[in-house]
C-alpha positions in Angstrom: 83.3 -35.7 -15.8 83.5 -32.9 -13.2 81.0 -33.4 -10.4 81.3 -32.6 -6.7 79.0 -33.7 -3.9 79.5 -32.1 -0.5 77.7 -32.0 2.8 78.9 -29.6 5.5 78.0 -26.8 7.8 78.2 -23.1 6.7 81.0 -21.2 8.4 79.0 -17.9 8.1 76.1 -16.5 6.4 76.4 -16.3 2.6 77.8 -13.2 1.1 75.6 -12.1 -1.8 76.5 -9.5 -4.5 74.5 -8.7 -7.6 76.1 -8.2 -11.0 75.9 -4.8 -12.6 73.8 -5.5 -15.7 70.3 -4.7 -17.1 69.1 -7.9 -15.3 71.2 -8.2 -12.1 72.3 -11.7 -11.3 72.7 -12.8 -7.6 76.1 -14.3 -6.8 76.3 -16.0 -3.3 79.6 -17.0 -1.9 79.9 -19.2 1.2 82.2 -21.7 2.8 81.4 -25.2 3.9 83.2 -27.0 6.7 83.1 -30.6 5.5 84.2 -33.2 8.0 86.8 -35.8 6.9 85.8 -39.3 7.0 88.7 -40.3 9.1 90.0 -38.6 12.2 93.4 -38.2 13.6 93.9 -39.0 17.2 90.2 -39.1 17.9 89.9 -35.5 16.7 87.5 -34.6 14.0 89.2 -32.5 11.2 87.4 -30.6 8.4 88.1 -29.1 5.1 86.8 -25.6 4.4 85.5 -25.6 0.9 84.5 -22.3 -1.0 81.2 -22.5 -2.8 79.6 -20.0 -5.2 75.9 -20.1 -6.3 74.5 -18.0 -9.2 71.1 -16.7 -10.1 68.1 -18.4 -8.3 70.5 -20.6 -6.3 72.2 -17.5 -5.1 68.9 -15.9 -4.2 67.9 -19.1 -2.4 71.1 -19.2 -0.3 70.8 -15.5 0.5 67.3 -16.0 1.9 67.5 -19.3 3.6 71.0 -20.3 4.4 72.6 -19.2 7.8 75.8 -19.9 9.7 75.9 -23.4 11.3 73.3 -25.0 9.0 74.1 -28.5 7.5 73.5 -28.3 3.8 74.4 -30.6 0.9 75.4 -29.4 -2.6 76.0 -30.9 -6.0 78.1 -28.8 -8.3 81.4 -28.7 -10.4 84.9 -27.8 -9.5 86.2 -24.5 -10.9 89.7 -23.1 -10.8 90.2 -19.5 -11.6 93.2 -17.3 -12.0 93.9 -13.6 -12.3 96.7 -11.1 -11.6 96.5 -8.9 -8.6 97.4 -5.3 -8.4 101.1 -6.2 -8.0 101.1 -8.4 -11.1 101.2 -11.6 -9.1 99.2 -14.6 -10.4 96.4 -15.6 -7.9 94.5 -18.9 -8.0 91.1 -19.8 -6.5 89.4 -23.1 -6.4 85.7 -23.2 -5.6 82.6 -25.4 -6.2 79.9 -23.9 -8.5 76.5 -24.9 -7.3 74.1 -26.9 -9.6 71.9 -28.2 -6.8 71.6 -27.4 -3.1 69.6 -28.8 -0.3 68.9 -28.7 3.4 70.5 -31.6 5.0 68.9 -31.6 8.4 65.5 -31.0 9.8 64.4 -27.5 10.8 64.6 -28.2 14.6 67.9 -30.1 14.4 70.0 -27.0 14.6 69.3 -23.9 16.6 71.1 -21.7 14.2 68.6 -22.4 11.4 65.5 -21.2 13.1 65.5 -17.9 11.3 66.2 -19.6 8.0 62.8 -21.0 7.5 60.6 -19.7 4.7 58.4 -16.8 5.8 55.3 -18.2 4.1 53.2 -19.1 7.1 53.1 -22.9 6.7 56.8 -24.0 6.8 56.0 -27.7 6.7 54.4 -27.5 3.3 55.2 -30.6 1.3 56.5 -32.4 4.3 54.9 -35.1 6.5 55.3 -35.0 10.3 56.9 -38.0 11.6 56.6 -38.9 15.3 58.7 -41.7 17.1 55.7 -44.0 17.5 55.2 -44.4 13.7 56.2 -47.7 12.1 57.9 -47.8 8.7 54.6 -49.0 7.3 53.0 -45.8 8.3 55.3 -43.6 6.4 54.0 -42.0 3.1 56.9 -43.2 1.0 
């Protein structure tokens, strides 16, 4: 089984290219900074993991993901190799997205203000929760 689940912050806006074919396919590439569970000397360390999203997932990342956002992804690990112009074998390891989700609320990060859908009602499908609500008041 090849399954990867990650949650981290985008290190920069996704880079998106489109394939050159009759029906262009979006290919979004971005890097997630994923904090390690344990820190050394009280300093948080992170791994920087390359991610690639194809098709509709790539278009979604292009439209809504921005540097600094906390996102979670589910995907599979892929290792590629090729020869560069000098004939030297190069290797790349990345996670290919199968699912991707926002991992924090819209207002939790100032960097994701511009990443909200431009459909007018950005809270569609979500219930507002204020601090005075009890668990019994929640819709789920």
